Residue, then its C-alpha position, 0 to 999 in steps of 0.5 A: x831260532x832253530x836247532x840245526x841237526x843233521x846238516x850234511x855240510x856241518x862237521x862238528x867233530x866231537x861237540x855233539x856226540x853223547x856227553x857220556x862218551x865225550x865228557x871233556x868236550x861236553x864241559x865246554x861253555x856255550x859260545x857263539x861262532x860263524x858257521x855257514x855264513x851265519x852266527x850260531x850258538x853252540x851249547x855242548x851241555x844241551x847238545x844243540x846248535x841254534x842259528x842266531x843271525x838270519x841276514x848272512x855275512x856282509x856282502x855286495x848286492x845291487x843296492x850296496x853292502x848288506x848282512x851282519x858284519x862278520x867281526x862285530x858281535x859280542x856276548x854279555x858278561x853273564x852269557x845271556x845276551x848277544x848283540x851283532x851289527x848289521x849293514x843296510x843301504x843308507x836311504x839318504x846316500x845311495x852309495x853308502x851303507x849304515x849300521x844298526x844293532x840286533x840284540x838276542x836274548x840267548x835264554x828265550x831267543x827273542x830278537x830286539x832291534x836297537x833304535x840307532x843308525x850309525x853312518x860312520x861304520x869304518x872302525x866301530x867296536x862294541x862290547x856289553x857293559x859289566x851290568x849287562x844292561x847297555x851296549x858300549x860302542x864308538x862311532x868314529x872317535x865318539x864313544x857311546x852307551x846305549x841301553x839294551x831296550x827297544x826304546x833306549x837312546x845313546x848317551x855320549x861318553x867322550x870323544x877323542x881328537x878328530x885326526x885326519x888320515x886313514x888306515x888299513x890295507x889288504x893282503x894277497x895271501x888267501x889265509x889272511x882274511x880268515x886270520x884277520x876275521x879271528x882277530x877282529x882287527x886290522x892287517x897283520x893280526x892286531x886286535x883292538x879292545x873295547x871293554x868296561x872294567x870296575x875302573x873305567x873303559x879300556x879301549x884302543x883308539x880307532x884309526x887314525x888315532x892309532x896305527x895298526x890297532x896299537x895303544x890301550x887307554x883307560x877312561x875314568x868315568x868319575x874323572x872324565x879323563x883318559x889315561x895311557x895304559x900302554x901306547x905300544x900294546x896290541x892284542x890286549x886281554x883282560x884278567x877274569x876280574x878285569x883289574x889287570x890287562x896283558x898284551x903283546x909289544x912288538x918292536x916299534x914299526x913291527x907287527x905281532x909275531x916279530x921274533x923280538x915281541x914281548x908281553x906286558x902286564x898292567x895293573x889298571x888300578x895303579x897303571x904300573x906296567x911289568x914287562x915279562x922276561x920272555x921274547x919270542x915271535x909272540x902274536x896273541x895273549x889270553x888270561x887263565x881263569x880267576x885265581x890261576x895267575x897264568x897267561x897263555x900266549x901263541x907264537x907264529x914263526x915263518x919257516x919258509x915258503x909253501x911248496x906249490x910245485x905239486x899244484x895243477x898249473x891252473x891253480x898255481x897261476x890263479x894263486x900267482x895272479x893274486x900274490x903277484x910277481x917280482x920284476x923278473x917274473x918270479x912269483x911271490x912266495x906264500x909264507x909257511x908258518x909254525x904256530x905254538x901255544x905256551x903257558x906262562x906262570x906269572x908267579x914263577x916266570x916259567x914258560x911251557x910249550x903246550x902245542x905246536x902245529x904247521x898252520x897259518x896262525x892261531x886265531x882266538x884263545x879262551x881258557x875255560x873257567x874250570x881250568x880244564x881246557x884252552x879253546x882256540x881257533x886255528x887258520x890253516x895254511x895252504x899246505x893241506x890244500x896243495x896236497x889234496x889238489x895234487x891228489x886230484x880232489x876237487x873243490x867247489x868253485x869259487x873255493x877257499x883254500x884255507x879254513x878255520x878249525x876249532x880245538x880244545x886243548x886238555x890242560x888236566x893231564x901232564x900231557x896236553x891232549x888235543x881235541x878237534x871240536x869243529x871245522x869251518x867254525x869261525x870267530x868263536x866268542x865266549x861270555x864277556x868277549x867281543 
């Protein structure tokens, strides 16, 4: 591991100024995120950035796909261990890859390769157990527990019916790949869940057992049985004590962000579901800290299409080559969105808007344990890129017209102040998250 300082390309705006000058940002809990094609550990209190991975993000090379899988890393509940998944060529099947896990002790920097290789890598999800001693993951429809040691062997927990079929899809919009990376799910910004609770393992079945990462179930280890939490919930989040789960419920056949999306809260002990009395273009939800009885949710509302007329002709044609044209030759428009973040009081039912912006989407959200802030990632739309290109600002080739920025929303004042923490910092992940 090494400390990264003074990188010209590294623009953490407020995180690493002096703690006395920026007491708000320095109170951020440590977190992992992708920056400059590798996973880093950001610790504001220690004023340090540590590079964790060395393999680079998954990419095509002559021998196949190699590198860490960009949406597959998780941190233990106690914040001492990070595990990430790496692709390597399969020595038996030359046209395929296989997957293995790397564990990093965040206190010492020690790296340990876990002794398993997975052949079915299409929809693997993982998290670290409540006791911080094992990795929980699925290979296809079978779920396993793997001790976090160099010699540990996986133990099968249970298996779902092996259904035929496929899932997933693509997008021609340049901002979508970053959006999906933030959610770690399939197309449309849905996010699966896999996490241990005091009552068992909550999980979203991998496709084709689920469609668009919808459906949450609870596997009871004592009864060796899975129970339905909700067959329509997605983007689910656990409360701080992991006894309740909240998630968004789009209308049947629709994706998160539909104008008639609602939120449900389920008690994992009783499996009683409460549908909240809010309906909006809701696309994500997270819990406030322990004892707050608060939810935070984001919205994503389309406001029209981005005006591309100011773009240089070559840039405009390049975009249209991806987005396509209608039968009459008219280019397919690129949507423009307004995003928002709201606080919902579960006691009073009151909903308060804290933030809104002209952006593609809110990615991930995390409420700090001290209730002082909500940390969130935001994927930009193309409007800023369009204005900069129109002004003659050149971009590297190949360029990425969208980016992911990280913000801190101060919750200590009556007026919620917003702080930009960093740019091009992707998939921020805190202790206990995956």
